[in-house]
C-alpha positions in Angstrom: 147.5 42.6 -39.0 150.0 44.5 -36.8 149.3 45.9 -33.4 149.3 49.7 -33.1 150.5 50.0 -29.6 152.2 46.7 -28.9 149.7 45.4 -26.4 148.1 42.0 -26.7 144.4 41.5 -27.4 143.9 40.5 -23.7 145.6 43.7 -22.5 143.5 45.8 -24.9 140.1 44.4 -23.9 140.8 44.1 -20.2 139.4 47.6 -19.3 136.2 46.9 -21.1 135.5 43.5 -19.5 132.3 42.7 -17.6 131.6 44.9 -14.6 134.2 47.4 -15.6 133.8 50.8 -17.3 136.3 52.8 -19.2 138.1 55.4 -17.1 136.4 58.3 -18.9 132.8 56.9 -18.4 130.7 58.4 -15.7 128.3 56.2 -13.8 124.7 56.8 -14.7 122.8 59.1 -12.4 119.4 58.0 -11.1 116.6 59.7 -12.9 113.6 61.3 -11.1 111.5 60.6 -14.2 111.5 56.8 -13.7 109.1 55.6 -11.0 110.6 52.1 -11.0 112.6 49.8 -13.1 113.1 46.0 -13.0 116.0 43.9 -14.2 115.4 41.6 -17.0 117.2 38.6 -18.4 118.1 39.6 -21.9 115.4 38.1 -24.1 114.7 37.9 -27.8 111.5 39.7 -28.8 109.5 41.0 -31.7 109.5 44.8 -32.2 106.3 46.1 -33.8 104.9 49.5 -34.6 108.1 51.0 -35.8 108.7 52.4 -39.3 110.7 49.3 -40.2 107.7 47.1 -39.5 107.9 43.9 -37.4 111.5 42.9 -36.7 113.5 40.7 -34.3 115.0 42.5 -31.3 116.7 42.0 -28.0 114.9 43.3 -24.8 117.5 44.5 -22.3 115.6 46.4 -19.6 112.1 47.4 -18.4 111.1 50.7 -16.8 107.9 52.4 -15.7 108.2 56.1 -16.3 106.6 58.7 -14.0 103.2 59.8 -15.6 104.4 63.3 -16.3 107.6 62.0 -18.0 106.1 59.9 -20.7 103.4 60.4 -23.3 102.2 56.8 -22.9 101.6 55.5 -19.4 102.7 52.0 -18.4 105.8 50.0 -18.9 108.5 50.6 -21.5 111.1 48.2 -22.8 114.6 49.1 -23.8 115.3 47.2 -27.0 118.0 46.7 -29.6 117.1 45.9 -33.2 118.8 46.1 -36.6 117.5 48.2 -39.5 118.6 47.5 -43.1 119.1 50.6 -45.2 119.0 49.3 -48.8 122.5 49.0 -50.2 124.1 50.7 -47.1 125.3 48.9 -44.0 122.8 47.8 -41.4 122.2 50.1 -38.4 121.7 49.0 -34.8 118.8 50.9 -33.1 118.5 51.3 -29.3 115.2 52.6 -28.1 112.7 52.8 -25.3 109.4 51.5 -26.7 106.0 51.0 -25.0 105.3 47.4 -23.9 102.5 47.2 -26.5 105.2 47.3 -29.3 107.0 44.3 -27.9 106.0 40.6 -28.0 107.8 37.4 -27.0 109.8 35.7 -29.7 
């Protein structure tokens, strides 16, 4: 495979390395809708209560929304999981789900 712009792989991925953001990306702004959030070590989990049924996922973050900002009080987890769509390619889903829908893997 030829390179389109003549740069090496290292030169092409350097701007997207850990701790760096692309020049066009804006840093996230704090939300007044979140009471508190806590860092989490990325963990495997089971995602339940979604249309796809029970499936493996990756928990990447926790937050506790302000009572007026969420229909369900309590903690929510930001998870990634994969959904198969029959003959089509699988799709990665990123969602904030209530803690009741998540369990340790």
